[in-house]
BAFI-3210 file (N, C-alpha, C; in Angstrom, 3 decimals, decimal comma, padded with zeros to 6 digits):
// residues 281
n [1|2|3|4|5|6|7|8|9|10|11|12|13|14|15|16|17|18|19|20|21|22|23|24|25|26|27|28|29|30|31|32|33|34|35|36|37|38|39|40|41|42|43|44|45|46|47|48|49|50|51|52|53|54|55|56|57|58|59|60|61|62|63|64|65|66|67|68|69|70|71|72|73|74|75|76|77|78|79|80|81|82|83|84|85|86|87|88|89|90|91|92|93|94|95|96|97|98|99|100|101|102|103|104|105|106|107|108|109|110|111|112|113|114|115|116|117|118|119|120|121|122|123|124|125|126|127|128|129|130|131|132|133|134|135|136|137|138|139|140|141|142|143|144|145|146|147|148|149|150|151|152|153|154|155|156|157|158|159|160|161|162|163|164|165|166|167|168|169|170|171|172|173|174|175|176|177|178|179|180|181|182|183|184|185|186|187|188|189|190|191|192|193|194|195|196|197|198|199|200|201|202|203|204|205|206|207|208|209|210|211|212|213|214|215|216|217|218|219|220|221|222|223|224|225|226|227|228|229|230|231|232|233|234|235|236|237|238|239|240|241|242|243|244|245|246|247|248|249|250|251|252|253|254|255|256|257|258|259|260|261|262|263|264|265|266|267|268|269|270|271|272|273|274|275|276|277|278|279|280|281]
n.u [-176,309|-174,928|-171,805|-171,141|-168,945|-167,310|-164,723|-162,550|-159,417|-157,177|-154,689|-152,107|-149,571|-146,852|-147,948|-150,739|-151,167|-150,408|-152,316|-154,565|-154,098|-154,271|-156,903|-158,451|-157,850|-159,198|-161,658|-162,982|-164,725|-162,842|-161,541|-158,989|-157,715|-155,821|-154,078|-152,321|-150,259|-149,877|-147,607|-146,347|-143,735|-141,986|-141,581|-139,802|-137,382|-134,242|-132,825|-133,966|-132,812|-133,391|-135,633|-137,103|-136,253|-135,103|-132,087|-130,207|-131,239|-133,922|-135,593|-137,586|-139,827|-140,147|-140,737|-143,143|-144,766|-144,997|-146,357|-148,772|-149,799|-150,153|-152,049|-154,231|-154,681|-156,099|-158,438|-158,596|-159,519|-158,023|-157,879|-156,569|-155,356|-157,309|-158,398|-158,708|-160,710|-161,974|-163,045|-166,022|-168,601|-171,812|-174,230|-173,955|-172,531|-169,610|-168,332|-166,597|-165,350|-164,465|-162,568|-164,214|-166,924|-168,756|-167,994|-169,241|-168,222|-167,914|-165,747|-162,588|-159,227|-156,632|-153,945|-152,245|-149,697|-146,778|-145,505|-142,774|-140,734|-140,294|-137,735|-138,365|-137,047|-135,734|-136,032|-136,464|-139,115|-139,364|-137,436|-138,093|-138,083|-136,354|-133,809|-134,043|-134,908|-136,723|-136,313|-134,071|-133,943|-135,810|-134,843|-132,082|-130,510|-130,544|-128,522|-126,020|-122,535|-122,497|-122,388|-123,761|-125,842|-126,819|-129,234|-129,424|-129,119|-129,860|-131,076|-132,462|-131,250|-128,590|-129,005|-130,097|-127,891|-125,876|-127,005|-127,041|-124,347|-123,834|-124,161|-123,403|-120,755|-119,537|-120,485|-121,971|-122,807|-124,915|-125,268|-126,987|-125,959|-123,050|-122,563|-123,693|-127,033|-127,808|-128,033|-125,275|-124,129|-124,777|-123,480|-120,800|-120,501|-120,913|-118,836|-116,690|-116,890|-115,530|-116,633|-118,160|-118,444|-118,544|-120,396|-120,483|-122,576|-124,208|-126,636|-128,759|-129,684|-130,534|-131,418|-130,009|-130,207|-130,801|-132,395|-132,226|-130,954|-128,032|-126,381|-125,970|-126,616|-125,128|-125,327|-123,229|-123,978|-122,734|-121,012|-122,351|-121,511|-121,706|-121,731|-121,301|-122,061|-121,259|-123,552|-125,408|-127,668|-130,022|-130,832|-133,361|-133,623|-134,868|-136,701|-140,179|-143,673|-146,811|-149,587|-152,387|-154,394|-156,998|-158,369|-157,962|-159,700|-161,370|-160,345|-158,132|-155,025|-151,428|-149,136|-147,528|-149,036|-149,504|-151,501|-153,021|-153,116|-154,390|-153,021|-154,101|-154,242|-156,391|-158,012|-159,160|-161,768|-164,397|-164,088|-162,328|-159,063|-155,430|-152,378|-148,903|-146,661|-148,205|-149,101|-148,689|-145,594]
n.v [013,992|012,090|010,496|007,053|004,645|001,450|001,245|003,817|005,136|007,306|009,025|008,445|007,343|004,947|003,206|003,627|002,854|000,148|-000,852|-000,307|-002,007|-004,604|-004,511|-004,102|-006,413|-008,166|-007,693|-005,516|-002,520|000,149|003,324|005,644|008,551|011,517|014,447|015,540|014,309|010,717|008,994|010,338|010,917|009,176|009,624|011,639|010,594|009,853|007,395|004,253|001,778|-000,343|-001,819|-004,878|-006,945|-005,207|-005,093|-003,260|-000,931|001,527|004,344|006,579|007,638|005,859|003,472|004,134|004,612|002,008|000,803|002,210|001,466|-001,264|-001,337|-000,114|-001,936|-003,979|-002,764|-000,586|002,769|005,881|009,156|012,254|015,341|015,955|017,327|016,282|017,482|016,960|014,270|012,836|011,418|010,283|009,139|005,766|006,049|006,948|009,954|011,674|014,733|016,737|019,079|019,228|017,366|015,599|012,316|009,150|006,437|002,932|001,903|003,270|003,893|005,564|006,894|009,019|009,907|011,898|015,200|017,545|018,357|021,513|023,869|026,231|028,676|032,040|033,381|030,969|030,325|032,572|032,263|029,950|028,245|030,064|029,341|027,887|024,573|021,454|019,269|017,571|016,229|017,629|020,269|020,283|020,646|023,363|024,363|024,108|024,012|025,517|026,419|024,577|023,797|020,918|019,998|017,832|014,332|011,799|009,002|010,261|012,804|012,161|010,800|012,864|014,608|013,125|012,888|015,592|016,123|015,613|017,955|020,275|022,509|022,469|020,940|021,057|019,125|019,736|018,827|018,079|016,384|014,396|012,292|010,411|009,235|007,725|004,800|002,511|002,132|004,450|006,325|005,593|006,213|008,973|009,917|009,281|010,947|013,563|016,068|016,574|018,010|018,074|019,449|019,268|018,783|021,037|023,571|025,254|028,659|030,936|032,091|033,918|036,497|038,178|038,587|035,934|033,042|033,711|033,205|031,223|031,249|029,468|027,632|026,370|023,635|022,846|024,857|027,158|029,075|031,230|031,032|032,212|030,966|031,033|030,375|029,131|027,696|025,841|022,738|021,069|018,330|017,056|015,332|014,251|015,256|014,054|013,893|014,637|016,438|016,582|014,622|014,713|015,310|013,185|010,519|008,637|010,031|009,911|011,681|013,012|013,371|011,205|008,539|006,270|002,744|-000,667|-004,036|-004,855|-002,673|-001,055|001,950|004,060|004,355|002,506|000,856|002,629|002,790|002,795|003,360|003,199|006,076|007,769|006,475|005,546|004,262]
n.w [025,238|027,875|027,776|028,307|029,662|030,080|031,240|032,120|031,600|033,016|031,722|029,463|029,636|030,069|032,117|031,907|029,245|029,250|031,031|029,487|027,331|028,494|029,476|027,152|025,749|027,327|026,475|027,534|027,387|026,660|027,367|026,978|028,343|027,799|028,746|026,997|024,489|023,987|026,199|028,371|030,743|029,580|026,833|026,834|027,229|026,029|025,460|026,396|028,378|030,007|029,420|028,843|026,042|024,278|023,662|022,746|023,549|023,320|021,995|023,972|022,638|020,463|021,820|023,114|020,870|019,870|022,007|022,014|019,508|019,972|022,066|020,798|018,785|019,989|020,600|022,384|022,947|022,390|023,494|022,886|024,345|026,259|029,117|032,374|034,849|037,248|039,359|040,419|042,519|041,651|043,191|042,726|040,489|038,652|037,807|035,361|035,020|032,401|030,341|028,281|027,483|030,072|031,332|032,105|034,061|034,665|035,965|036,990|036,174|037,545|036,087|035,891|036,237|037,004|037,611|037,091|039,834|041,375|042,323|043,554|043,747|043,415|040,186|038,904|037,833|036,225|034,219|032,843|029,842|028,884|029,390|031,731|032,169|032,089|030,635|028,888|026,404|024,978|024,881|024,700|022,330|021,923|023,405|022,362|022,464|024,786|028,324|030,945|033,829|035,673|037,931|040,592|041,602|040,959|038,927|036,815|036,671|035,925|033,533|031,986|032,024|030,698|028,170|027,422|027,056|024,439|023,159|024,682|025,808|028,340|031,438|034,609|037,352|039,951|043,208|046,207|048,080|049,100|047,511|044,672|043,810|041,737|039,562|039,341|036,765|035,369|036,960|036,534|033,821|033,888|035,585|034,001|031,878|030,127|029,860|032,067|035,242|038,878|041,559|044,829|047,784|047,557|046,699|044,368|044,813|043,617|040,381|037,819|035,292|032,100|029,400|029,150|030,930|032,787|034,958|037,976|041,392|043,918|046,926|049,453|051,401|053,718|054,810|054,246|052,425|049,539|045,989|042,731|039,603|036,240|033,688|030,924|030,871|032,896|034,028|035,578|037,743|040,036|041,077|041,292|041,233|042,116|039,833|040,971|041,520|040,534|041,803|044,467|046,571|046,748|046,896|049,067|049,886|050,289|052,542|050,690|048,484|046,814|045,453|047,606|047,697|047,821|047,695|045,341|043,800|044,314|045,206|047,928|047,227|045,980|042,919|041,787|040,710|040,835|039,045|038,159|038,279|039,797|041,960|045,381|046,488]
ca.u [-176,363|-173,660|-171,127|-170,912|-167,950|-167,010|-163,475|-161,827|-158,061|-156,735|-153,244|-151,652|-148,166|-146,666|-148,888|-152,070|-151,218|-150,392|-153,649|-155,482|-153,842|-154,840|-158,361|-159,052|-157,724|-160,258|-162,888|-163,607|-164,835|-161,782|-161,214|-157,817|-157,677|-154,561|-154,148|-151,435|-150,113|-149,454|-146,189|-145,901|-142,310|-141,186|-141,213|-138,727|-136,152|-133,509|-132,632|-134,394|-131,939|-133,775|-136,898|-136,773|-136,503|-134,369|-130,728|-129,465|-132,004|-134,941|-135,972|-138,882|-140,881|-140,357|-141,396|-144,534|-145,480|-145,317|-147,361|-150,037|-150,258|-150,578|-153,303|-155,292|-154,929|-157,099|-159,695|-158,577|-159,648|-157,178|-158,224|-155,531|-155,691|-158,512|-157,997|-159,641|-160,752|-162,451|-163,829|-166,938|-169,587|-173,235|-174,743|-172,959|-171,870|-168,377|-168,423|-165,333|-165,581|-163,335|-162,719|-165,250|-168,127|-168,582|-168,015|-169,584|-167,458|-168,150|-164,492|-161,583|-157,830|-155,885|-152,554|-151,938|-148,269|-146,251|-144,819|-141,443|-140,643|-139,600|-136,924|-139,029|-136,077|-135,846|-135,593|-136,811|-140,296|-139,119|-136,583|-138,528|-138,126|-135,290|-132,600|-134,442|-135,597|-136,938|-136,285|-132,868|-134,211|-136,589|-134,154|-130,629|-129,863|-130,460|-127,375|-124,804|-121,314|-122,750|-122,147|-125,031|-125,892|-127,894|-129,468|-129,930|-128,101|-130,452|-131,031|-132,915|-130,230|-127,440|-129,460|-130,175|-126,538|-125,165|-127,568|-126,635|-122,942|-123,788|-124,279|-122,836|-119,303|-119,202|-121,676|-121,724|-123,905|-125,007|-125,989|-127,028|-125,241|-121,655|-122,481|-124,851|-128,007|-128,114|-127,495|-123,824|-123,725|-124,862|-122,402|-119,540|-120,472|-120,783|-117,489|-115,713|-117,154|-114,661|-117,407|-118,957|-117,869|-119,499|-120,368|-121,117|-123,109|-124,575|-127,978|-128,991|-130,566|-131,033|-131,049|-129,911|-130,088|-131,522|-133,410|-132,043|-130,112|-126,615|-125,611|-126,720|-125,993|-125,172|-124,912|-122,668|-124,819|-121,931|-120,502|-123,235|-120,925|-122,376|-120,844|-122,041|-121,489|-121,746|-124,233|-126,394|-128,870|-130,154|-131,762|-133,810|-133,933|-134,874|-137,819|-141,482|-144,838|-147,918|-150,691|-153,591|-155,261|-158,380|-158,972|-157,425|-160,753|-162,242|-159,679|-157,116|-153,662|-150,421|-148,744|-146,862|-149,990|-149,645|-152,691|-152,813|-153,860|-154,071|-152,174|-154,791|-154,245|-157,643|-157,930|-160,136|-163,108|-164,723|-164,143|-161,278|-157,764|-154,296|-151,229|-147,799|-145,982|-149,159|-149,437|-147,709|-144,747]
ca.v [012,740|011,824|009,277|006,054|003,641|000,459|001,604|005,000|005,242|008,699|009,039|007,538|006,991|003,492|002,495|003,706|002,079|-001,277|-001,144|-000,312|-003,221|-005,764|-004,371|-004,299|-007,840|-008,839|-007,231|-004,446|-001,262|000,929|004,659|006,241|010,005|012,160|015,901|015,897|013,143|009,553|008,815|010,832|011,245|008,224|010,155|012,607|009,838|009,623|005,955|003,399|000,603|-001,401|-002,444|-006,186|-007,163|-004,236|-005,126|-002,068|000,229|002,053|005,687|006,635|007,858|004,612|002,506|004,555|004,378|000,583|000,510|002,771|000,598|-002,545|-001,126|000,163|-003,165|-004,801|-002,036|000,566|004,081|006,893|010,540|013,187|016,733|016,014|017,648|015,852|018,532|016,458|013,038|012,853|010,347|010,614|007,858|004,724|006,353|007,737|010,968|012,329|016,058|017,149|020,417|019,098|016,746|014,654|010,901|008,259|005,194|001,899|001,821|004,251|003,706|006,822|006,653|010,378|010,159|012,939|016,302|017,856|019,147|022,795|024,292|027,346|029,741|033,243|033,236|029,679|030,477|033,661|031,870|028,725|028,498|031,023|028,824|026,885|023,486|020,200|018,217|017,659|015,798|018,690|021,557|020,157|021,158|024,826|024,726|023,648|024,755|026,385|025,849|024,379|023,063|019,953|019,948|016,535|013,297|010,496|008,461|011,254|013,846|011,670|010,529|014,170|015,136|012,371|013,285|016,963|016,192|015,562|019,310|021,378|022,629|022,014|020,689|020,833|018,533|020,300|017,848|018,514|015,411|014,193|011,151|010,291|008,183|007,036|003,447|002,541|002,247|005,867|007,012|005,307|006,984|010,397|010,170|009,095|011,897|014,728|017,310|016,683|018,294|017,895|020,386|018,477|019,439|022,382|023,765|026,568|029,524|032,012|032,054|035,298|036,691|039,313|037,957|034,491|032,720|034,067|032,624|030,598|031,373|028,163|027,682|025,165|023,266|022,606|026,086|028,277|030,039|031,406|031,080|032,470|030,196|031,420|029,268|029,522|026,909|025,054|021,627|020,594|016,900|016,866|014,510|014,437|015,538|013,330|014,655|014,131|017,541|016,365|013,537|014,793|015,399|012,019|009,296|008,840|010,286|009,944|013,079|013,613|013,530|010,002|007,745|005,054|001,597|-001,959|-004,857|-005,019|-001,335|-000,362|003,119|004,051|004,424|001,312|001,038|003,534|002,156|003,654|002,646|004,030|007,024|008,496|005,595|005,445|003,080]
ca.w [026,005|028,545|027,332|029,350|029,289|031,116|031,909|031,653|032,138|032,943|031,519|028,410|029,780|030,044|032,997|031,321|028,006|029,607|031,570|028,356|026,552|029,185|029,559|025,830|025,429|028,085|025,838|028,311|026,647|027,304|026,868|027,622|028,180|028,156|028,574|025,886|023,625|024,761|026,494|029,663|030,824|028,800|025,519|027,021|027,478|024,781|025,290|027,507|028,291|030,947|029,037|028,267|024,627|023,459|024,230|022,339|023,974|022,416|022,426|024,634|021,642|019,717|022,696|023,298|019,608|019,816|023,029|021,523|018,423|020,532|022,801|019,827|018,023|020,677|020,758|023,292|022,306|023,028|023,156|023,304|024,661|027,096|030,490|033,420|035,861|038,539|039,413|041,556|042,548|041,558|043,637|042,474|039,221|038,708|036,761|035,037|034,448|031,577|029,774|027,269|028,030|031,168|030,976|033,215|033,959|035,667|036,720|036,584|036,566|037,523|035,695|035,427|036,343|037,881|036,955|037,603|041,062|041,232|043,466|044,218|044,015|042,598|038,809|038,303|036,991|035,276|033,101|032,171|028,410|028,550|030,021|032,717|031,480|032,804|029,617|028,058|025,031|024,327|024,769|024,705|021,126|021,998|024,240|021,696|022,797|025,939|029,651|031,638|035,089|035,913|039,369|041,001|041,693|040,719|037,570|035,843|036,532|035,165|032,168|031,335|031,862|029,663|026,877|027,130|026,632|022,975|022,627|025,463|025,941|029,695|032,245|036,036|038,118|041,299|044,027|047,607|048,912|048,708|046,614|043,794|044,105|040,484|039,416|039,158|035,366|035,014|037,668|035,842|032,575|034,209|036,111|032,925|030,801|030,308|029,857|033,287|036,559|039,973|042,678|045,884|048,989|047,128|046,153|043,776|045,605|042,757|038,965|037,355|033,860|031,548|028,563|029,338|032,087|032,684|036,064|039,066|042,709|044,577|048,334|050,042|052,541|054,920|055,435|053,937|051,496|048,260|044,832|041,496|038,502|034,918|033,019|029,921|031,071|034,122|033,843|036,882|037,812|041,488|041,518|040,668|042,068|041,486|039,250|041,643|041,951|040,103|042,578|045,834|047,583|046,629|047,344|050,095|049,430|051,345|052,813|049,535|047,397|046,002|045,729|048,384|047,188|048,418|046,827|044,063|043,194|044,613|046,080|049,018|046,643|045,207|041,476|041,324|040,882|040,489|038,484|037,700|039,164|040,634|043,085|046,461|046,430]
c.u [-174,982|-173,087|-170,896|-169,946|-167,746|-165,801|-162,889|-160,483|-157,600|-155,211|-152,815|-150,138|-148,026|-147,673|-150,288|-152,204|-151,198|-151,749|-154,672|-155,333|-154,506|-156,362|-159,014|-158,927|-158,763|-161,642|-163,700|-163,594|-163,935|-161,532|-160,036|-157,797|-156,294|-154,657|-153,236|-151,439|-149,679|-147,959|-145,732|-144,423|-141,440|-140,739|-140,091|-137,379|-135,484|-133,349|-133,080|-133,639|-132,408|-135,146|-136,587|-137,111|-135,778|-132,939|-129,884|-130,168|-133,003|-135,307|-137,349|-140,019|-141,191|-141,111|-142,866|-145,341|-145,890|-146,414|-148,735|-150,631|-150,814|-151,896|-154,464|-155,651|-156,044|-158,350|-159,706|-158,683|-158,818|-157,607|-157,174|-156,110|-157,058|-158,062|-159,076|-159,576|-161,143|-163,129|-164,750|-167,947|-170,989|-173,987|-173,662|-172,165|-170,626|-168,367|-167,066|-165,657|-164,332|-163,535|-163,680|-166,515|-167,782|-168,677|-168,345|-168,869|-167,890|-166,922|-163,504|-160,210|-157,134|-154,420|-151,975|-150,490|-147,901|-145,556|-143,495|-141,512|-139,838|-138,781|-137,602|-138,094|-136,311|-135,273|-136,024|-137,991|-140,045|-138,376|-136,936|-138,721|-137,078|-133,986|-132,869|-135,284|-135,737|-136,801|-135,091|-133,134|-135,019|-135,712|-132,639|-129,935|-129,734|-129,208|-126,055|-123,637|-121,526|-122,369|-123,473|-124,817|-127,022|-128,024|-130,093|-128,821|-128,625|-130,335|-131,403|-131,851|-129,057|-127,810|-129,536|-128,776|-125,795|-125,697|-127,077|-125,194|-122,781|-123,719|-123,416|-121,310|-118,846|-120,473|-121,262|-122,970|-123,841|-125,865|-125,885|-126,332|-123,796|-121,456|-123,782|-125,764|-128,316|-127,515|-126,031|-123,401|-123,772|-123,769|-121,068|-119,418|-120,259|-119,374|-116,422|-115,901|-116,386|-115,427|-118,119|-118,088|-118,958|-119,298|-121,182|-121,644|-123,571|-125,983|-128,068|-129,950|-131,114|-130,529|-131,095|-129,813|-130,741|-132,649|-133,311|-131,120|-128,660|-125,770|-126,551|-125,927|-126,216|-124,650|-124,367|-123,441|-124,028|-121,487|-121,321|-122,697|-121,674|-121,347|-121,698|-121,325|-122,094|-122,360|-125,256|-127,707|-128,827|-131,213|-132,083|-134,166|-133,935|-136,086|-139,125|-142,564|-146,044|-149,014|-152,015|-154,576|-156,727|-159,102|-158,637|-158,502|-161,707|-161,607|-158,582|-155,734|-152,696|-149,976|-148,068|-147,768|-150,159|-150,899|-152,330|-153,692|-153,557|-153,240|-152,794|-154,967|-155,564|-157,376|-158,978|-161,573|-163,327|-164,803|-163,146|-159,925|-156,657|-153,142|-150,152|-147,280|-146,920|-149,484|-148,316|-146,920|-144,282]
c.v [012,449|010,490|008,347|004,989|002,663|000,884|002,855|005,040|006,676|008,715|008,001|007,385|005,476|002,730|002,480|002,867|000,577|-001,691|-001,225|-001,549|-004,428|-005,697|-004,649|-005,748|-008,665|-008,445|-006,297|-003,184|-000,223|002,247|005,199|007,732|010,529|013,648|016,397|014,736|011,952|009,574|009,271|011,178|010,324|008,812|011,184|011,932|009,473|008,138|005,235|002,076|-000,568|-001,987|-003,754|-006,263|-006,214|-004,122|-003,910|-000,785|000,660|003,446|005,647|006,791|006,587|003,592|002,859|004,329|002,918|000,223|001,035|001,862|-000,711|-002,408|-000,902|-001,077|-003,992|-004,009|-000,873|001,859|005,094|008,271|011,473|014,572|016,863|016,210|017,177|016,864|018,006|015,110|013,137|011,719|010,923|009,335|006,813|004,995|007,210|008,682|011,644|013,645|016,482|018,584|020,413|018,554|015,798|013,224|010,101|006,925|004,209|001,742|002,823|003,771|005,054|006,484|007,961|010,788|011,283|014,006|016,594|018,726|020,415|023,081|025,403|028,495|030,919|032,998|031,960|029,815|031,494|033,192|030,512|029,032|029,488|030,639|027,810|025,830|022,281|019,009|018,385|017,262|016,837|019,879|021,473|020,788|022,678|025,285|024,211|024,592|025,775|025,661|025,740|023,679|022,050|019,812|018,608|015,499|011,899|010,052|009,506|012,306|013,369|011,319|011,819|014,702|014,433|012,702|014,670|017,066|016,017|016,960|020,333|021,362|022,073|021,907|020,436|020,249|019,082|019,365|018,219|017,547|015,282|012,930|011,041|009,147|007,330|005,631|003,531|002,732|003,695|006,674|006,818|006,136|008,468|010,732|010,075|010,072|013,192|016,044|017,571|016,948|018,122|018,967|019,749|019,361|020,865|022,414|025,140|027,374|030,681|031,804|033,479|035,352|037,974|038,767|036,434|034,280|033,089|033,433|032,026|030,781|030,065|028,305|026,337|024,844|023,069|023,893|027,329|029,281|030,048|031,533|031,291|031,807|030,675|030,203|029,824|028,770|026,140|023,989|021,025|019,111|016,482|016,082|014,915|014,700|014,875|014,257|014,140|015,228|017,283|015,303|013,637|014,829|014,210|010,759|009,637|008,993|010,167|011,397|013,783|013,731|012,337|009,231|006,489|003,934|000,363|-002,758|-005,096|-003,695|-000,592|000,834|002,996|004,129|003,211|001,648|002,026|002,934|003,143|002,804|003,640|004,997|007,764|007,737|005,567|004,151|002,759]
c.w [026,594|028,068|028,514|028,826|030,432|031,943|031,275|032,371|031,942|032,891|030,504|028,429|029,755|030,903|032,404|030,067|028,274|030,170|030,442|027,492|027,198|029,237|028,212|025,371|026,174|027,577|026,749|027,457|027,319|026,591|027,669|027,303|028,542|027,854|027,461|024,894|024,476|025,053|027,844|029,632|029,972|027,468|025,620|027,250|026,159|024,499|026,556|027,376|029,146|030,652|028,332|026,777|023,704|023,989|023,860|022,770|022,914|022,905|023,075|023,646|020,863|020,556|022,884|022,030|019,478|020,812|022,616|020,453|018,965|021,286|021,839|019,012|018,649|021,058|021,715|022,484|023,089|022,546|023,741|023,583|025,341|028,538|031,456|034,551|037,234|038,338|040,620|041,418|042,465|041,886|043,459|041,195|039,446|037,515|036,592|034,346|033,689|031,106|028,595|027,915|029,175|030,639|032,227|033,006|035,032|036,560|036,138|037,044|036,433|037,257|035,157|035,641|037,288|037,049|037,631|038,853|040,799|042,485|044,251|044,542|043,070|041,202|038,129|037,346|035,882|034,032|032,497|030,687|027,939|029,249|031,106|032,011|032,399|031,851|028,687|026,614|024,266|023,965|024,612|023,520|021,119|022,747|023,664|022,004|023,918|027,227|030,397|032,977|035,024|037,418|039,725|041,018|041,463|039,270|036,529|035,597|035,679|033,727|031,365|031,034|030,727|028,273|026,473|026,650|025,124|022,376|023,356|025,457|027,277|030,521|033,692|036,678|039,534|042,136|045,504|048,558|048,434|047,884|045,823|044,230|042,875|040,459|038,988|037,702|034,907|035,703|036,947|034,572|032,847|034,690|035,018|031,762|031,051|030,375|031,185|034,507|037,612|041,030|043,794|047,020|048,701|046,545|045,502|044,660|044,782|041,332|038,435|035,828|033,420|030,687|028,607|030,529|031,800|033,787|037,095|040,354|043,455|046,000|048,774|051,315|053,826|055,597|055,100|052,942|050,165|047,149|043,585|040,325|037,187|034,229|032,039|030,090|032,371|033,873|035,206|036,818|039,274|041,980|040,863|041,714|041,404|040,981|039,806|042,032|041,617|040,936|044,061|046,909|047,544|047,199|048,343|049,454|050,593|051,547|051,639|048,316|046,489|046,410|046,510|047,829|048,021|047,416|045,454|043,328|043,381|045,513|047,174|048,521|045,752|043,718|040,917|041,699|040,503|039,984|038,077|038,745|040,103|041,925|044,118|046,335|045,037]
res [x|x|x|x|x|x|x|x|x|x|x|x|x|x|x|x|x|x|x|x|x|x|x|x|x|x|x|x|x|x|x|x|x|x|x|x|x|x|x|x|x|x|x|x|x|x|x|x|x|x|x|x|x|x|x|x|x|x|x|x|x|x|x|x|x|x|x|x|x|x|x|x|x|x|x|x|x|x|x|x|x|x|x|x|x|x|x|x|x|x|x|x|x|x|x|x|x|x|x|x|x|x|x|x|x|x|x|x|x|x|x|x|x|x|x|x|x|x|x|x|x|x|x|x|x|x|x|x|x|x|x|x|x|x|x|x|x|x|x|x|x|x|x|x|x|x|x|x|x|x|x|x|x|x|x|x|x|x|x|x|x|x|x|x|x|x|x|x|x|x|x|x|x|x|x|x|x|x|x|x|x|x|x|x|x|x|x|x|x|x|x|x|x|x|x|x|x|x|x|x|x|x|x|x|x|x|x|x|x|x|x|x|x|x|x|x|x|x|x|x|x|x|x|x|x|x|x|x|x|x|x|x|x|x|x|x|x|x|x|x|x|x|x|x|x|x|x|x|x|x|x|x|x|x|x|x|x|x|x|x|x|x|x|x|x|x|x|x|x|x|x|x|x|x|x|x|x|x|x|x|x]
***
């Protein structure tokens, strides 16, 4: 027998958990699905300093644990390790096809977040898990007393870099512009950290190694010159890509793959909403 629910939320990151909290408090039958464990990218953050109520900061994992507990307290059901493969309409019914059984929902909130953007350069895929990483809190301790690069110039890149300085010997931030985009407080911390150097107007074009990363070839964007930098690890922090493949042929997306919504978070399909990083804007 096909399972039927009032509301199914796809994604148990911060947006999905908040939606689940409000829905369950309104006594809406709420099911939250996640392809892994709750938390999304938040659990990969060492310290979250801009969440109200925690003046000394809180780890991403601790914050998510509290949000899960709060959503479940009011009746939201959370199912982990459920992969949503497709959403389709069967008349007026919304059918969620998973890697297990199908689920019918009266309403759906897509809060599936976003994944890490790749550079698409030689060696990147080959050395993932062998020196190429997208998560400093996951892998930073493996690079104790090593030299690493962080690629990017935004908040994520600097947050990753500052965390890595707890372990690494030396760190170089490679940024394609001549100034950072991160908030000023992070810039101040990075500029004042003796372990951090900067390589401006530059982009990696190749990652080299044998059984693990040994060096990165970097190109200067102004004069085109190439330079090979010895490195034991490369941490990518160049943005995100929305997780919308399971719904791309049903609802309207913007040119970058984000879900378009109105001011009430409604997508182009009645009864399907979007929240969090997966949503345009």
